[in-house]
N, C-alpha and C positions, 0 to 999 in steps of 0.2 A: 432188601437185597434185589439188585437189578441183574438182568441177564442180557447178554448181547444178542441172542437169537432164541427162537422157539425151541430148537434142539438143546440149547443150554438150559432152558427152563425145564424141559422134560428130564434131562440128565441130573438136575439138581446138584451139581458139583460132585457127581459120582455116587450120590445117595438116592438117585431117582427110583431105582428098583424098590427100595425099602419105603420111600415116601409114598409112591403110587400104590404099592401093595397095602400099606396101612389105610390109605384113602379108600381103596377098593373094598377092603375087608369091612371097614366102617360102613360103607354104603350098603353092602350086602346084609350086614346085621340090621341096619335101620330098615331096609326093605323087608326083611324077615319079620321084624317087630310089627311093621305096618300090616303085612298080610295076616299075621297071627291075630292082631287086634280086630281087623275087619271080619275074620272068620268067627272070632269069639262074639263080636257084636251081632252077627247074623244068627248065630246059634242061640244067644240069649233072647233076641227079639222073637225068634220062633218059639222058644219056651214060654215066654210071656204071652204070646198069642194063644198057644195051646191051653195055658192056664185060664185065660179069659174065656175061651170057648167052653172049657170044662165047667167053669162057674156058671156060664149062661145056660148050659144044658141042665145043670143041677137046679137052677132057679126055675127053669121052665118045667122040669119034672115036679117040683114042689107045687107050682101053680096048678098043674094038671091034677095032682092028687087032691087038692082042696076042692076041686069042682066035682 
């Protein structure tokens, strides 16, 4: 589909409001998924680090008990 001008492109033959609303909604949803995924990754990595630190402290305590 070809448009004569940029304003015709934005208007999308009278359906521009719905077309751009759907694009905007999709973009917001994808952005929300991205932010949520980044937060989950950060939380999981912190949890893994805490577990590794806990295991290191337990191992150190076992070594100190053997001495």
